[in-house]
MARVOLO-45599 format. One record per residue: residue number from 1; x, y, z of N, C-alpha, C in turn. Coordinates in steps of 0.001 Angstrom, whole numbers, plus 500000, padded with zeros to 6 digits. Example, Ala and Ser with C-alpha at 12.3 -4.5 7.8 and 13.67 -1.06 7.14 Angstrom:
2
   n   n_px   n_py   n_pz  ca_px  ca_py  ca_pz   c_px   c_py   c_pz
   1 513190 494310 507800 512300 495500 507800 513200 496700 507800
   2 512850 497750 507080 513670 498940 507140 512900 500030 507870
// end
This chain:
178
   n   n_px   n_py   n_pz  ca_px  ca_py  ca_pz   c_px   c_py   c_pz
   1 625391 359971 306995 624076 359487 307112 623181 360600 307616
   2 622062 360646 307019 621158 361730 307383 620336 361332 308585
   3 619710 362307 309143 618893 362086 310348 617735 361149 310059
   4 617080 361287 308951 615942 360462 308622 616387 358978 308415
   5 617544 358744 307803 617972 357356 307604 618402 356743 308950
   6 619025 357567 309832 619352 357067 311168 618093 356724 311951
   7 617112 357584 311831 615845 357362 312537 615182 356076 312071
   8 615183 355828 310771 614605 354601 310228 615382 353381 310720
   9 616694 353452 310727 617521 352333 311211 617234 352040 312665
  10 617158 353082 313454 616883 352911 314897 615477 352351 315081
  11 614546 352844 314285 613173 352375 314399 613081 350889 314008
  12 613777 350496 312958 613758 349092 312522 614404 348212 313594
  13 615545 348657 314119 616214 347893 315159 615350 347768 316396
  14 614680 348836 316772 613796 348842 317952 612612 347877 317718
  15 612071 347916 316497 610940 347037 316188 611360 345564 316253
  16 612565 345266 315731 613062 343897 315773 613292 343442 317231
  17 613880 344310 318026 614110 343973 319424 612801 343760 320173
  18 611803 344587 319886 610516 344422 320540 609844 343114 320109
  19 609962 342744 318868 609352 341518 318393 610028 340302 319048
  20 611360 340319 319131 612079 339204 319742 611754 339108 321217
  21 611711 340223 321923 611418 340194 323351 609956 339799 323581
  22 609058 340154 322697 607651 339757 322827 607476 338250 322681
  23 608266 337668 321791 608194 336194 321621 608677 335493 322878
  24 609769 335988 323450 610301 335317 324623 609365 335506 325826
  25 608723 336664 325921 607789 336899 327015 606562 336025 326885
  26 606062 335846 325662 604846 335035 325504 605184 333563 325754
  27 606401 333106 325460 606767 331727 325757 606850 331505 327257
  28 607323 332493 327996 607419 332355 329436 606024 332379 330076
  29 605135 333188 329548 603802 333299 330136 603019 331990 330001
  30 603112 331327 328852 602348 330118 328678 602907 328967 329527
  31 604172 328988 329834 604774 327923 330644 604305 328014 332111
  32 603969 329191 332550 603599 329378 333947 602081 329429 334170
  33 601320 329410 333108 599868 329469 333275 599295 328089 333499
  34 598299 327963 334398 597579 326707 334603 598395 325594 335189
  35 597825 324398 335168 598519 323247 335724 599423 322639 334670
  36 600418 321934 335201 601317 321269 334289 600651 320013 333755
  37 600775 319736 332486 600135 318604 331833 600786 317308 332293
  38 599944 316395 332735 600429 315069 333149 599675 314065 332277
  39 600372 313305 331433 599695 312350 330567 599061 311215 331394
  40 597924 310693 330938 597306 309594 331665 598148 308343 331576
  41 598007 307418 332538 598793 306190 332502 598357 305315 331340
  42 599241 304464 330851 598856 303539 329765 597728 302595 330248
  43 596810 302298 329371 595674 301451 329752 595711 300131 328998
  44 594893 299218 329483 594800 297880 328909 593425 297681 328288
  45 593371 296926 327216 592086 296560 326601 591742 295197 327123
  46 590600 295092 327842 590188 293849 328475 588890 293382 327853
  47 588920 292132 327364 587713 291525 326779 587286 290352 327652
  48 586013 290356 328041 585463 289302 328874 584362 288582 328068
  49 584461 287261 327966 583454 286454 327285 582772 285567 328318
  50 581431 285638 328390 580652 284902 329381 579794 283868 328642
  51 579972 282580 329028 579228 281493 328397 578642 280585 329488
  52 577650 279788 329047 577062 278770 329952 578053 277600 330110
  53 578140 277052 331288 579058 275959 331530 578610 274690 330849
  54 577308 274464 330743 576822 273186 330204 577017 273045 328697
  55 576757 274107 327919 576809 273964 326456 577647 275045 325753
  56 578341 275881 326509 579229 276935 325986 578503 277960 325129
  57 577219 278128 325293 576495 279184 324575 576661 280516 325292
  58 576760 281621 324540 576966 282912 325182 575773 283361 326041
  59 576071 284087 327089 575029 284653 327956 574932 286137 327665
  60 573789 286534 327121 573566 287940 326795 573062 288702 328011
  61 573440 289960 328115 572931 290890 329157 573412 290535 330548
  62 574530 289845 330670 575104 289602 332005 575856 290854 332436
  63 575834 291143 333722 576547 292316 334243 578002 291944 334490
  64 578913 292678 333862 580359 292493 334057 580842 293700 334822
  65 581281 293509 336074 581635 294620 336962 583140 294593 337223
  66 583781 295741 337048 585229 295875 337285 585406 296765 338501
  67 586027 296213 339553 586388 296973 340747 587902 297143 340761
  68 588395 298384 340735 589838 298609 340828 590226 298667 342286
  69 591346 298021 342617 591840 298001 343982 592167 299434 344431
  70 591599 299864 345536 591841 301183 346066 590813 302220 345627
  71 590037 301960 344597 588982 302889 344183 587709 302605 344936
  72 586918 303655 345128 585649 303491 345854 584524 303044 344925
  73 584650 303313 343654 583580 303001 342718 583899 301768 341897
  74 583024 301520 340913 583258 300413 339997 582700 300783 338633
  75 583018 299954 337640 582513 300157 336284 581763 298913 335898
  76 580545 299094 335364 579717 297974 335008 579353 298041 333531
  77 579483 296929 332846 579113 296812 331436 578176 295597 331308
  78 577463 295545 330219 576598 294387 329914 577209 293637 328739
  79 576987 292320 328715 577498 291521 327611 576560 291664 326411
  80 577108 291546 325205 576312 291635 323984 575742 290258 323633
  81 575181 290116 322442 574560 288835 322070 575599 287714 321900
  82 576869 288057 321774 577950 287047 321717 578535 286750 323094
  83 577963 287353 324130 578437 287155 325516 579712 287925 325803
  84 580044 288945 324985 581298 289675 325149 581061 291077 325712
  85 582077 291531 326422 582087 292880 326992 583543 293369 326945
  86 583767 294605 326485 585118 295129 326300 585243 296459 327007
  87 586370 296633 327711 586680 297908 328377 588141 298233 328086
  88 588426 299516 327923 589829 299888 327588 590320 301104 328361
  89 589835 301284 329595 590268 302437 330400 590971 302068 331705
  90 591179 300786 331939 591814 300367 333196 593339 300455 333049
  91 594004 301112 334017 595448 301317 333913 596255 300033 334104
  92 597309 299910 333309 598235 298773 333414 598969 298889 334763
  93 599133 297781 335439 599826 297780 336742 598864 297760 337933
  94 597583 297957 337663 596593 297945 338783 596038 296539 338960
  95 595336 296356 340075 594665 295091 340368 593177 295324 340300
  96 592468 294415 339645 591036 294555 339526 590326 293302 340014
  97 589111 293467 340505 588254 292348 340853 587213 292281 339772
  98 587142 291158 339087 586144 290950 338044 584981 290198 338678
  99 583789 290749 338562 582585 290138 339109 581571 290025 337978
 100 580896 288890 337894 579908 288692 336834 578606 288208 337478
 101 577504 288883 337142 576190 288540 337640 575263 288297 336450
 102 574545 287204 336490 573575 286877 335439 572393 286175 336092
 103 571206 286532 335687 570015 285934 336271 569972 284443 335980
 104 569775 283653 337053 569701 282205 336904 571040 281495 336951
 105 572144 282214 337269 573470 281620 337300 574161 282017 338605
 106 575172 281201 338983 575986 281529 340169 576807 282758 339882
 107 577008 283592 340876 577839 284783 340750 579322 284361 340649
 108 580057 285059 339772 581480 284781 339591 582284 285968 340122
 109 583391 285692 340777 584265 286768 341245 585699 286288 341332
 110 586645 287102 340833 588039 286731 340869 588898 287986 340757
 111 590057 288013 341436 590991 289134 341358 592040 288858 340278
 112 592398 289903 339539 593398 289790 338474 594343 290991 338516
 113 595586 290759 338131 596586 291820 337974 596601 292226 336500
 114 596431 293511 336240 596468 294009 334856 597929 294291 334505
 115 598527 293382 333776 599959 293480 333501 600313 293506 331999
 116 599293 293503 331140 599530 293528 329700 598618 294567 329045
 117 598957 294957 327838 598119 295954 327129 596819 295342 326598
 118 596770 294005 326470 595527 293351 326045 595356 292071 326873
 119 594172 291936 327458 593828 290746 328242 592491 290216 327775
 120 592308 288905 327840 591019 288294 327492 590706 287247 328546
 121 589484 287271 329005 589022 286320 330029 587797 285589 329502
 122 587786 284276 329670 586606 283484 329346 586044 282946 330659
 123 584771 283202 330919 584151 282796 332170 582956 281875 331849
 124 582943 280748 332497 581845 279774 332341 580985 279837 333596
 125 579732 280232 333426 578817 280346 334555 578020 279063 334718
 126 577827 278650 335969 577074 277442 336282 575717 277822 336848
 127 574787 276934 336704 573490 277072 337321 573668 276881 338832
 128 572782 277446 339652 572926 277229 341092 572793 275762 341458
 129 573535 275359 342459 573486 273979 342892 572286 273723 343809
 130 572104 272445 344132 571022 272074 345010 571305 272590 346430
 131 570263 272959 347108 570414 273444 348476 570862 272309 349368
 132 571772 272578 350260 572312 271569 351167 571275 271244 352235
 133 571068 269965 352476 570108 269545 353487 570790 268632 354499
 134 570514 268844 355752 571103 267985 356786 570355 266666 356884
 135 569245 266550 356189 568429 265360 356258 568766 264337 355185
 136 569737 264660 354330 570178 263746 353274 571583 263299 353526
 137 571943 262121 353000 573337 261661 353035 574080 262341 351893
 138 575298 262804 352189 576113 263473 351191 577436 262721 351052
 139 577879 262449 349849 579102 261674 349647 580323 262342 350294
 140 580376 263654 350349 581535 264324 350927 581570 264182 352451
 141 580463 263725 353047 580426 263571 354517 580871 262183 354964
 142 581203 261299 354013 581621 259949 354371 582962 260017 355086
 143 583160 259166 356103 584473 259203 356814 585586 258722 355908
 144 586759 259266 356112 587960 258931 355317 588967 258226 356204
 145 589752 257311 355600 590809 256671 356373 592084 257518 356265
 146 593201 257005 356710 594469 257759 356738 594957 258121 355320
 147 594576 257335 354325 595040 257584 352956 594099 258516 352185
 148 593023 258962 352788 592085 259864 352123 591020 259146 351350
 149 590986 257826 351404 589935 257076 350718 588781 256817 351659
 150 587648 256447 351083 586479 256190 351896 586738 255027 352855
 151 586443 255257 354114 586594 254196 355122 585414 253240 354998
 152 585612 251973 355338 584482 251051 355275 583409 251480 356246
 153 582175 251323 355792 581049 251733 356631 580905 250707 357762
 154 580660 251204 358932 580415 250306 360040 578975 250444 360432
 155 578343 249330 360679 576946 249387 361091 576888 249203 362588
 156 575999 249866 363239 575921 249724 364700 575462 248301 365035
 157 575909 247804 366185 575522 246447 366552 574026 246394 366759
 158 573424 245224 366519 571982 245131 366743 571661 245267 368213
 159 570472 245748 368536 570124 245929 369960 570089 244570 370661
 160 570397 244584 371937 570388 243351 372734 568990 242768 372739
 161 568922 241447 372664 567611 240778 372653 566895 240989 373987
 162 565596 241229 373848 564780 241436 375038 564288 240065 375518
 163 564150 239907 376808 563551 238641 377306 562156 238480 376753
 164 561776 237217 376467 560495 236968 375852 559309 237376 376703
 165 559387 237195 377957 558232 237457 378804 558185 238908 379299
 166 559085 239716 378829 558975 241119 379283 558212 241929 378251
 167 557069 242322 378619 556239 243178 377776 556023 244496 378490
 168 555974 245534 377747 555809 246807 378441 554456 246853 379132
 169 554450 247337 380326 553221 247462 381110 552745 248887 381025
 170 551491 249087 380785 550982 250440 380781 551099 251045 382160
 171 551418 252262 382157 551515 252988 383435 550310 253855 383606
 172 549814 253920 384805 548673 254793 385071 549111 255815 386114
 173 548569 256980 386053 548966 257962 387044 548535 257520 388429
 174 549351 257755 389357 549019 257415 390735 548063 258433 391278
 175 547130 257929 392017 546177 258859 392618 546739 259371 393906
 176 546542 260621 394099 547073 261252 395335 545910 261408 396320
 177 546128 261126 397571 545080 261373 398535 544860 262878 398703
 178 543643 263204 398885 543340 264641 399056 543082 264997 400452
// end
């Protein structure tokens, strides 16, 4: 073998070795650069439908608020013309508080466990009730007997009869000597 053919063989072998070592070095460098990739947790698709309690018609533009347990913030969406609101970023396994606010309706709030990949909630909002007054009789204030049923009403005894000749006498201030 001549010198030039040996030189070419050595050069080819060296080039191959350099290429192989370059590939292994580049693979090592990319594994150690930056943070390790952590995939996000699986999320659930949650659909909330808000309707009126009286006639089941959808409530448009109601605020649907999602509070995740342990988070400091919340996520708020508005309902569309069908009374629906959809969110798909809440992680499965977490607990959320669903709160719904709509002008002219009672506020709704309830805690739920997100345990499925798809959840749907139907919420019926009621109009505000009458203000409680202490000056009115209320059926829930009626006394109950041992069985939980309404006890018979008792009327106070009539006042004792006054003697006929006793009439109230006007009182006048007594004069004090000066």
